[in-house]
C-alpha atoms as a printed R data frame, in Angstrom:
    type eleno elety resid chain resno       x       y       z
1   ATOM     1    CA   MET     A     1   0.000   0.000   0.000
2   ATOM     2    CA   SER     A     2   1.704   3.188  -1.215
3   ATOM     3    CA   GLU     A     3   1.834   6.477   0.626
4   ATOM     4    CA   GLY     A     4  -0.325   9.333  -0.570
5   ATOM     5    CA   LEU     A     5  -3.057   9.185  -3.165
6   ATOM     6    CA   ASP     A     6  -2.844   6.899  -6.165
7   ATOM     7    CA   TYR     A     7  -3.794   9.415  -8.848
8   ATOM     8    CA   LYS     A     8  -3.809   6.832 -11.626
9   ATOM     9    CA   PHE     A     9  -6.317   4.740  -9.672
10  ATOM    10    CA   LEU     A    10  -8.249   7.910  -8.804
11  ATOM    11    CA   VAL     A    11  -8.769   8.762 -12.479
12  ATOM    12    CA   GLU     A    12  -9.548   5.212 -13.560
13  ATOM    13    CA   THR     A    13 -12.026   4.581 -10.752
14  ATOM    14    CA   PHE     A    14 -13.792   7.875 -11.419
15  ATOM    15    CA   PHE     A    15 -15.016   6.413 -14.694
16  ATOM    16    CA   VAL     A    16 -15.847   3.125 -12.976
17  ATOM    17    CA   ALA     A    17 -18.037   5.033 -10.506
18  ATOM    18    CA   LEU     A    18 -19.466   7.071 -13.376
19  ATOM    19    CA   SER     A    19 -20.618   3.846 -15.047
20  ATOM    20    CA   GLY     A    20 -23.018   3.348 -12.123
21  ATOM    21    CA   VAL     A    21 -24.911   6.582 -12.882
22  ATOM    22    CA   PRO     A    22 -27.479   4.926 -15.227
23  ATOM    23    CA   ILE     A    23 -28.640   2.579 -12.435
24  ATOM    24    CA   THR     A    24 -28.813   5.472  -9.975
25  ATOM    25    CA   LEU     A    25 -30.849   7.595 -12.382
26  ATOM    26    CA   PHE     A    26 -33.106   4.672 -13.303
27  ATOM    27    CA   ILE     A    27 -34.010   4.070  -9.655
28  ATOM    28    CA   THR     A    28 -34.506   7.804  -9.099
29  ATOM    29    CA   ILE     A    29 -36.794   8.235 -12.120
30  ATOM    30    CA   VAL     A    30 -38.946   5.198 -11.286
31  ATOM    31    CA   ALA     A    31 -39.247   6.267  -7.644
32  ATOM    32    CA   MET     A    32 -40.296   9.807  -8.634
33  ATOM    33    CA   ILE     A    33 -42.828   8.517 -11.204
34  ATOM    34    CA   VAL     A    34 -44.474   6.491  -8.432
35  ATOM    35    CA   ALA     A    35 -44.082   9.037  -5.624
36  ATOM    36    CA   LEU     A    36 -45.288  12.225  -7.347
37  ATOM    37    CA   PRO     A    37 -48.920  11.207  -8.048
38  ATOM    38    CA   LEU     A    38 -49.166   9.079  -4.900
39  ATOM    39    CA   GLY     A    39 -47.783  11.852  -2.713
40  ATOM    40    CA   PHE     A    40 -50.163  14.386  -4.274
41  ATOM    41    CA   LEU     A    41 -53.241  12.180  -3.713
42  ATOM    42    CA   LEU     A    42 -52.311  11.389  -0.121
43  ATOM    43    CA   ALA     A    43 -51.646  15.087   0.498
44  ATOM    44    CA   LEU     A    44 -55.193  15.813  -0.688
45  ATOM    45    CA   SER     A    45 -56.518  13.149   1.683
46  ATOM    46    CA   ARG     A    46 -54.781  14.907   4.558
47  ATOM    47    CA   ILE     A    47 -55.983  18.359   3.576
48  ATOM    48    CA   ASN     A    48 -59.570  17.154   3.158
49  ATOM    49    CA   GLN     A    49 -59.350  15.153   6.400
50  ATOM    50    CA   ILE     A    50 -60.553  11.897   4.839
51  ATOM    51    CA   PRO     A    51 -60.926   9.779   8.017
52  ATOM    52    CA   VAL     A    52 -59.068   6.519   7.311
53  ATOM    53    CA   LEU     A    53 -56.639   7.765   4.642
54  ATOM    54    CA   ASN     A    54 -55.681  10.824   6.669
55  ATOM    55    CA   ARG     A    55 -54.751   8.735   9.711
56  ATOM    56    CA   LEU     A    56 -52.889   6.130   7.661
57  ATOM    57    CA   ALA     A    57 -50.968   8.871   5.858
58  ATOM    58    CA   GLN     A    58 -49.965  10.422   9.210
59  ATOM    59    CA   ILE     A    59 -48.672   7.085  10.542
60  ATOM    60    CA   TYR     A    60 -46.934   6.346   7.252
61  ATOM    61    CA   VAL     A    61 -45.145   9.711   7.166
62  ATOM    62    CA   SER     A    62 -44.118   9.429  10.819
63  ATOM    63    CA   PHE     A    63 -42.701   5.938  10.276
64  ATOM    64    CA   VAL     A    64 -40.709   6.815   7.159
65  ATOM    65    CA   ARG     A    65 -39.384  10.136   8.435
66  ATOM    66    CA   GLY     A    66 -38.559   8.652  11.842
67  ATOM    67    CA   THR     A    67 -36.462   5.719  10.635
68  ATOM    68    CA   PRO     A    68 -33.162   5.569   8.700
69  ATOM    69    CA   VAL     A    69 -33.384   4.617   5.025
70  ATOM    70    CA   ILE     A    70 -30.878   1.796   5.519
71  ATOM    71    CA   ILE     A    71 -33.197   0.191   8.111
72  ATOM    72    CA   GLN     A    72 -36.119   0.495   5.695
73  ATOM    73    CA   ILE     A    73 -34.004  -1.254   3.053
74  ATOM    74    CA   PHE     A    74 -33.186  -4.145   5.375
75  ATOM    75    CA   ILE     A    75 -36.822  -4.503   6.471
76  ATOM    76    CA   ILE     A    76 -38.154  -4.572   2.898
77  ATOM    77    CA   TYR     A    77 -35.324  -6.736   1.604
78  ATOM    78    CA   SER     A    78 -35.842  -9.343   4.334
79  ATOM    79    CA   SER     A    79 -39.616  -9.228   4.906
80  ATOM    80    CA   VAL     A    80 -40.989  -9.066   1.348
81  ATOM    81    CA   PRO     A    81 -39.374 -12.357   0.202
82  ATOM    82    CA   LEU     A    82 -40.666 -14.088   3.351
83  ATOM    83    CA   MET     A    83 -44.219 -12.837   2.774
84  ATOM    84    CA   LEU     A    84 -44.161 -13.734  -0.912
85  ATOM    85    CA   THR     A    85 -42.792 -17.191  -0.168
86  ATOM    86    CA   SER     A    86 -45.569 -17.785   2.360
87  ATOM    87    CA   ILE     A    87 -48.245 -16.666  -0.113
88  ATOM    88    CA   PHE     A    88 -46.831 -18.657  -3.029
89  ATOM    89    CA   GLU     A    89 -46.538 -21.820  -0.934
90  ATOM    90    CA   ARG     A    90 -50.143 -21.485   0.194
91  ATOM    91    CA   TYR     A    91 -51.448 -21.198  -3.352
92  ATOM    92    CA   ASP     A    92 -48.906 -23.601  -4.922
93  ATOM    93    CA   VAL     A    93 -47.301 -20.919  -7.063
94  ATOM    94    CA   GLU     A    94 -43.885 -21.894  -8.356
95  ATOM    95    CA   MET     A    95 -41.618 -18.882  -8.299
96  ATOM    96    CA   LYS     A    96 -38.067 -18.409  -7.067
97  ATOM    97    CA   VAL     A    97 -38.575 -15.385  -4.848
98  ATOM    98    CA   TYR     A    98 -34.904 -15.082  -3.913
99  ATOM    99    CA   ASP     A    99 -33.896 -14.891  -7.566
100 ATOM   100    CA   VAL     A   100 -35.783 -11.617  -8.054
101 ATOM   101    CA   ASN     A   101 -33.546  -8.779  -9.231
102 ATOM   102    CA   PRO     A   102 -32.770  -6.579  -6.165
103 ATOM   103    CA   ILE     A   103 -33.540  -3.462  -8.178
104 ATOM   104    CA   TRP     A   104 -37.234  -4.215  -7.588
105 ATOM   105    CA   TYR     A   105 -36.677  -3.879  -3.852
106 ATOM   106    CA   ALA     A   106 -34.897  -0.591  -4.498
107 ATOM   107    CA   PHE     A   107 -37.931   0.630  -6.443
108 ATOM   108    CA   ILE     A   108 -40.194  -0.267  -3.500
109 ATOM   109    CA   VAL     A   109 -38.009   1.244  -0.776
110 ATOM   110    CA   PHE     A   110 -37.183   4.522  -2.507
111 ATOM   111    CA   SER     A   111 -40.704   5.005  -3.897
112 ATOM   112    CA   LEU     A   112 -42.237   4.591  -0.433
113 ATOM   113    CA   ASN     A   113 -39.608   6.812   1.166
114 ATOM   114    CA   THR     A   114 -39.982   9.601  -1.396
115 ATOM   115    CA   THR     A   115 -43.786   9.413  -1.282
116 ATOM   116    CA   ALA     A   116 -43.729  10.176   2.442
117 ATOM   117    CA   ILE     A   117 -41.566  13.238   1.828
118 ATOM   118    CA   LEU     A   118 -43.723  14.507  -1.044
119 ATOM   119    CA   ILE     A   119 -46.927  14.152   0.972
120 ATOM   120    CA   GLU     A   120 -45.739  16.948   3.240
121 ATOM   121    CA   VAL     A   121 -44.306  18.941   0.319
122 ATOM   122    CA   PHE     A   122 -47.612  18.888  -1.557
123 ATOM   123    CA   ARG     A   123 -49.689  19.411   1.584
124 ATOM   124    CA   SER     A   124 -47.939  22.694   2.332
125 ATOM   125    CA   ALA     A   125 -47.917  23.741  -1.343
126 ATOM   126    CA   ILE     A   126 -51.631  23.056  -1.914
127 ATOM   127    CA   SER     A   127 -52.454  25.038   1.232
128 ATOM   128    CA   THR     A   128 -50.993  28.161  -0.394
129 ATOM   129    CA   VAL     A   129 -53.587  28.066  -3.204
130 ATOM   130    CA   SER     A   130 -56.722  29.958  -2.280
131 ATOM   131    CA   LYS     A   131 -59.906  27.880  -2.024
132 ATOM   132    CA   GLY     A   132 -61.651  30.726  -3.801
133 ATOM   133    CA   GLN     A   133 -59.880  29.755  -7.007
134 ATOM   134    CA   LEU     A   134 -61.516  26.333  -6.946
135 ATOM   135    CA   GLU     A   135 -64.910  27.921  -6.352
136 ATOM   136    CA   ALA     A   136 -64.291  30.352  -9.197
137 ATOM   137    CA   SER     A   137 -63.453  27.403 -11.443
138 ATOM   138    CA   TYR     A   138 -66.816  25.812 -10.673
139 ATOM   139    CA   ALA     A   139 -68.504  29.138 -11.369
140 ATOM   140    CA   VAL     A   140 -67.151  29.224 -14.932
141 ATOM   141    CA   GLY     A   141 -68.220  25.640 -15.588
142 ATOM   142    CA   LEU     A   142 -65.003  23.678 -14.978
143 ATOM   143    CA   SER     A   143 -65.169  20.216 -13.462
144 ATOM   144    CA   THR     A   144 -63.056  19.318 -10.433
145 ATOM   145    CA   ALA     A   145 -60.554  17.454 -12.630
146 ATOM   146    CA   GLN     A   146 -60.291  20.411 -15.039
147 ATOM   147    CA   ALA     A   147 -59.906  22.883 -12.184
148 ATOM   148    CA   PHE     A   148 -57.055  20.894 -10.686
149 ATOM   149    CA   ARG     A   149 -55.346  20.310 -14.029
150 ATOM   150    CA   ARG     A   150 -55.559  23.915 -15.238
151 ATOM   151    CA   ILE     A   151 -55.432  25.967 -12.039
152 ATOM   152    CA   ILE     A   152 -54.620  24.142  -8.800
153 ATOM   153    CA   ILE     A   153 -51.822  21.819  -9.923
154 ATOM   154    CA   PRO     A   154 -49.835  24.450 -11.922
155 ATOM   155    CA   GLN     A   155 -49.833  26.863  -8.981
156 ATOM   156    CA   THR     A   156 -49.060  24.068  -6.526
157 ATOM   157    CA   LEU     A   157 -46.154  22.992  -8.704
158 ATOM   158    CA   VAL     A   158 -44.630  26.474  -8.625
159 ATOM   159    CA   VAL     A   159 -44.587  26.480  -4.825
160 ATOM   160    CA   ALA     A   160 -43.556  22.837  -4.467
161 ATOM   161    CA   LEU     A   161 -40.811  22.758  -7.111
162 ATOM   162    CA   PRO     A   162 -37.890  23.854  -4.875
163 ATOM   163    CA   ASN     A   163 -38.813  21.175  -2.333
164 ATOM   164    CA   ILE     A   164 -39.315  18.598  -5.089
165 ATOM   165    CA   CYS     A   165 -35.806  19.469  -6.268
166 ATOM   166    CA   THR     A   166 -34.469  18.902  -2.750
167 ATOM   167    CA   ALA     A   167 -36.356  15.601  -2.499
168 ATOM   168    CA   THR     A   168 -34.925  14.474  -5.846
169 ATOM   169    CA   VAL     A   169 -31.360  15.344  -4.864
170 ATOM   170    CA   ASN     A   170 -31.786  13.583  -1.519
171 ATOM   171    CA   LEU     A   171 -33.188  10.563  -3.354
172 ATOM   172    CA   ILE     A   172 -30.168  10.437  -5.661
173 ATOM   173    CA   LYS     A   173 -27.854  10.543  -2.641
174 ATOM   174    CA   ALA     A   174 -29.933   7.901  -0.831
175 ATOM   175    CA   THR     A   175 -29.491   5.488  -3.729
176 ATOM   176    CA   SER     A   176 -25.877   5.187  -2.580
177 ATOM   177    CA   LEU     A   177 -27.319   2.796   0.014
178 ATOM   178    CA   GLY     A   178 -28.195   0.482  -2.856
179 ATOM   179    CA   TYR     A   179 -24.914  -1.311  -2.137
180 ATOM   180    CA   ALA     A   180 -26.849  -3.050   0.678
181 ATOM   181    CA   LEU     A   181 -28.969  -4.650  -2.059
182 ATOM   182    CA   SER     A   182 -25.860  -5.531  -4.122
183 ATOM   183    CA   LEU     A   183 -26.932  -3.085  -6.823
184 ATOM   184    CA   GLN     A   184 -24.187  -2.119  -9.251
185 ATOM   185    CA   GLU     A   185 -24.633   1.594  -8.654
186 ATOM   186    CA   ILE     A   186 -22.019   4.309  -8.096
187 ATOM   187    CA   THR     A   187 -20.916   3.394  -4.566
188 ATOM   188    CA   LEU     A   188 -20.677  -0.373  -4.990
189 ATOM   189    CA   ARG     A   189 -18.740  -0.170  -8.260
190 ATOM   190    CA   ALA     A   190 -16.163   2.183  -6.769
191 ATOM   191    CA   LYS     A   191 -15.807   0.111  -3.582
192 ATOM   192    CA   VAL     A   192 -15.359  -3.130  -5.519
193 ATOM   193    CA   ALA     A   193 -12.626  -1.477  -7.588
194 ATOM   194    CA   ALA     A   194 -10.949  -0.333  -4.364
195 ATOM   195    CA   ASN     A   195 -10.906  -3.829  -2.847
196 ATOM   196    CA   VAL     A   196  -7.964  -4.991  -4.954
197 ATOM   197    CA   GLY     A   197  -5.402  -2.471  -3.705
198 ATOM   198    CA   TYR     A   198  -7.265  -1.130  -0.655
199 ATOM   199    CA   ASN     A   199  -7.534   2.284  -2.335
200 ATOM   200    CA   TYR     A   200 -10.632   3.231  -0.377
201 ATOM   201    CA   VAL     A   201  -9.719   6.894   0.071
202 ATOM   202    CA   GLU     A   202  -9.446   7.355  -3.688
203 ATOM   203    CA   ALA     A   203 -12.699   5.431  -4.208
204 ATOM   204    CA   TYR     A   204 -14.586   7.618  -1.741
205 ATOM   205    CA   ILE     A   205 -13.208  10.751  -3.391
206 ATOM   206    CA   ASP     A   206 -14.492   9.461  -6.746
207 ATOM   207    CA   ILE     A   207 -17.900   8.678  -5.229
208 ATOM   208    CA   PHE     A   208 -17.987  12.181  -3.751
209 ATOM   209    CA   LEU     A   209 -17.132  13.798  -7.100
210 ATOM   210    CA   VAL     A   210 -19.655  11.767  -9.112
211 ATOM   211    CA   TYR     A   211 -22.508  12.553  -6.716
212 ATOM   212    CA   LEU     A   212 -21.475  16.205  -6.543
213 ATOM   213    CA   ILE     A   213 -21.540  16.527 -10.346
214 ATOM   214    CA   LEU     A   214 -24.790  14.576 -10.694
215 ATOM   215    CA   CYS     A   215 -26.666  16.456  -7.966
216 ATOM   216    CA   SER     A   216 -25.387  19.837  -9.193
217 ATOM   217    CA   LEU     A   217 -26.642  19.033 -12.690
218 ATOM   218    CA   VAL     A   218 -30.066  18.022 -11.363
219 ATOM   219    CA   GLU     A   219 -30.302  21.240  -9.329
220 ATOM   220    CA   TYR     A   220 -29.365  23.274 -12.407
221 ATOM   221    CA   LEU     A   221 -32.085  21.593 -14.502
222 ATOM   222    CA   PHE     A   222 -34.673  22.170 -11.792
223 ATOM   223    CA   LYS     A   223 -33.741  25.865 -11.572
224 ATOM   224    CA   ARG     A   224 -34.112  26.212 -15.331
225 ATOM   225    CA   TYR     A   225 -37.534  24.563 -15.198
226 ATOM   226    CA   GLU     A   226 -38.517  26.633 -12.168
227 ATOM   227    CA   LYS     A   227 -37.946  29.821 -14.165
228 ATOM   228    CA   ARG     A   228 -40.256  28.548 -16.920
229 ATOM   229    CA   VAL     A   229 -42.972  27.600 -14.438
230 ATOM   230    CA   SER     A   230 -42.614  30.949 -12.655
231 ATOM   231    CA   ARG     A   231 -43.357  32.757 -15.905
232 ATOM   232    CA   PHE     A   232 -46.459  30.617 -16.246
233 ATOM   233    CA   LYS     A   233 -47.476  31.535 -12.720
234 ATOM   234    CA   ALA     A   234 -47.165  35.255 -13.444
235 ATOM   235    CA   VAL     A   235 -49.473  34.873 -16.431
236 ATOM   236    CA   SER     A   236 -51.984  32.653 -14.649
237 ATOM   237    CA   ILE     A   237 -52.401  35.075 -11.799
């Protein structure tokens, strides 16, 4: 083990870590596709105080926000196969549960985690839109669906976008825990490369740089989109 940093390894492993970006982005995109509509609907259930859904959403948010993501990963990764095995054995379904690609567990964990965060994001954002605007929509003949699509959701999106950006960046960083599922994402690829010569410092620097670049790019894209939506808000008001 040589003294100081191995710059050759540092450069080579940077591209190894970079090769894990597609998996990281894939998990992030799938999780956001699931979490955005689900979080919005559950936020509405909380605002409208729908008895059962409101209480379940409160418990759900408290559980997710009060426990580490890594613990949620271990719970899902260990409990879901056991439950599926029990169900399949009962109904004589032949399926190798433990051969399922671990990326499916990542989809479940990160979708559920992000949904809990977006419930509170949308709940606060929807509360900023005046109820009078919904009533005015009914007055001009719009249905509830049309009112939400044309008036409520666009204005909610303007308010929620900065927090959605934060949630997305946090989700990207949280996918680094995918190594616990043996996913070939950024962190695991760099750590495996470091195992040969114990160049863990260089590997962690590469992981740091890749996430820094990726998250900075996502923030930049969100800011660009936020400017476009803000112009829409100025016109709509």
